[in-house]
C-alpha positions as CSV (number, residue, x, y, z in Angstrom):
1,X,20.1,17.7,1.2
2,X,22.1,20.6,0.2
3,X,25.3,18.8,-0.9
4,X,23.5,16.1,-3.5
5,X,20.7,19.2,-4.5
6,X,23.7,21.6,-5.3
7,X,25.4,18.8,-7.2
8,X,22.4,18.1,-9.3
9,X,21.9,21.8,-9.9
10,X,25.4,21.9,-11.1
11,X,25.0,18.6,-13.3
12,X,22.0,20.2,-15.0
13,X,23.4,23.9,-15.5
14,X,21.0,25.5,-13.0
15,X,21.2,28.3,-11.0
16,X,21.5,27.3,-7.3
17,X,18.7,29.4,-5.7
18,X,16.5,28.0,-2.9
19,X,13.7,26.9,-5.3
20,X,16.0,24.8,-7.6
21,X,17.7,23.7,-5.0
22,X,14.5,22.4,-3.5
23,X,13.0,21.2,-6.4
24,X,16.1,18.9,-7.1
25,X,15.8,17.8,-3.5
26,X,11.8,16.7,-4.4
27,X,13.2,15.0,-7.4
28,X,15.5,12.7,-5.3
29,X,12.8,12.4,-3.0
30,X,10.3,11.2,-5.2
31,X,12.7,8.8,-7.2
32,X,13.8,7.1,-3.8
33,X,11.5,6.7,-1.4
34,X,9.0,3.6,-1.1
35,X,6.7,2.9,1.4
36,X,5.2,-0.4,2.2
37,X,1.6,-0.6,3.7
38,X,0.3,-3.9,5.2
39,X,-3.3,-3.9,5.4
40,X,-5.9,-6.7,5.7
41,X,-8.4,-6.4,2.7
42,X,-11.2,-8.2,4.7
43,X,-11.6,-5.1,7.1
44,X,-14.3,-2.4,6.9
45,X,-11.4,0.1,7.7
46,X,-9.6,-1.0,4.8
47,X,-12.6,-0.4,2.6
48,X,-13.2,3.1,4.5
49,X,-9.7,3.9,4.0
50,X,-10.0,3.2,0.0
51,X,-13.0,5.6,0.0
52,X,-11.0,8.6,2.0
53,X,-7.8,8.2,0.1
54,X,-8.4,6.9,-3.6
55,X,-4.5,7.2,-4.5
56,X,-4.3,3.8,-2.4
57,X,-5.3,2.3,-5.4
58,X,-4.6,4.7,-8.3
59,X,-1.0,5.1,-7.3
60,X,0.0,1.9,-5.4
61,X,0.9,-1.5,-6.5
62,X,-1.3,-3.9,-4.5
63,X,0.3,-7.4,-3.8
64,X,-2.2,-10.0,-2.5
65,X,-0.5,-13.1,-1.2
66,X,-2.2,-16.4,-1.9
67,X,-0.8,-19.8,-2.5
68,X,1.0,-20.5,-5.4
69,X,2.7,-23.6,-6.5
70,X,6.2,-23.4,-6.4
71,X,6.7,-24.1,-10.0
72,X,4.6,-21.1,-10.8
73,X,7.0,-18.9,-8.6
74,X,9.9,-20.1,-9.9
75,X,8.5,-19.6,-13.5
76,X,7.5,-16.2,-13.0
77,X,10.8,-15.3,-11.1
78,X,12.7,-16.5,-14.2
79,X,10.7,-14.9,-16.9
80,X,11.2,-11.6,-14.9
81,X,14.7,-11.9,-14.0
82,X,15.7,-12.7,-17.8
83,X,13.7,-9.7,-19.4
84,X,15.5,-7.0,-17.1
85,X,18.7,-8.4,-15.4
86,X,22.1,-10.2,-15.9
87,X,22.9,-11.8,-12.6
88,X,25.6,-14.2,-13.9
89,X,26.1,-17.0,-11.0
90,X,23.7,-15.6,-8.9
91,X,20.7,-16.2,-11.3
92,X,19.5,-19.5,-9.8
93,X,19.8,-18.5,-6.2
94,X,17.9,-15.3,-6.8
95,X,15.2,-17.0,-8.7
96,X,14.7,-19.6,-5.8
97,X,14.9,-16.9,-3.1
98,X,11.5,-15.3,-4.7
99,X,9.9,-18.7,-4.0
100,X,11.5,-18.8,-0.5
101,X,10.2,-15.6,0.4
102,X,6.8,-15.8,-1.4
103,X,6.2,-19.1,0.7
104,X,7.2,-17.7,3.9
105,X,5.0,-15.1,3.8
106,X,2.3,-17.6,3.2
107,X,3.4,-19.6,6.5
108,X,3.5,-16.4,8.5
109,X,0.0,-15.3,7.1
110,X,-1.4,-18.3,8.5
111,X,0.2,-18.2,11.9
112,X,-1.1,-14.3,12.0
113,X,-4.4,-15.6,11.6
114,X,-4.1,-18.4,14.0
115,X,-2.7,-15.9,17.0
116,X,-4.7,-12.6,16.1
117,X,-7.8,-13.9,14.5
118,X,-7.2,-11.5,11.3
């Protein structure tokens, strides 16, 4: 924390006080921390957690995995990557990986349900 926070303070021409160092540390944490929660939307505990912690809805992205045709997955990936990235030769491989990942989640979800009945 110390080294990067000090460097950030220098770049922003801030005094290296403990408060400024801590604030720069918080900025870096907010920028870089990502958290993944995997919850079943069918359970009562999910609904209870949403009532107790409304930020689960307000401050997150909820991804529901359901079956999609492969053609649709490839189309969405192609559009998203066209708009935001230049991947060169890797582009088609990355696009197909989106489909492979989504399809593998579908397979594992069925296996999970079969084994644990949830």
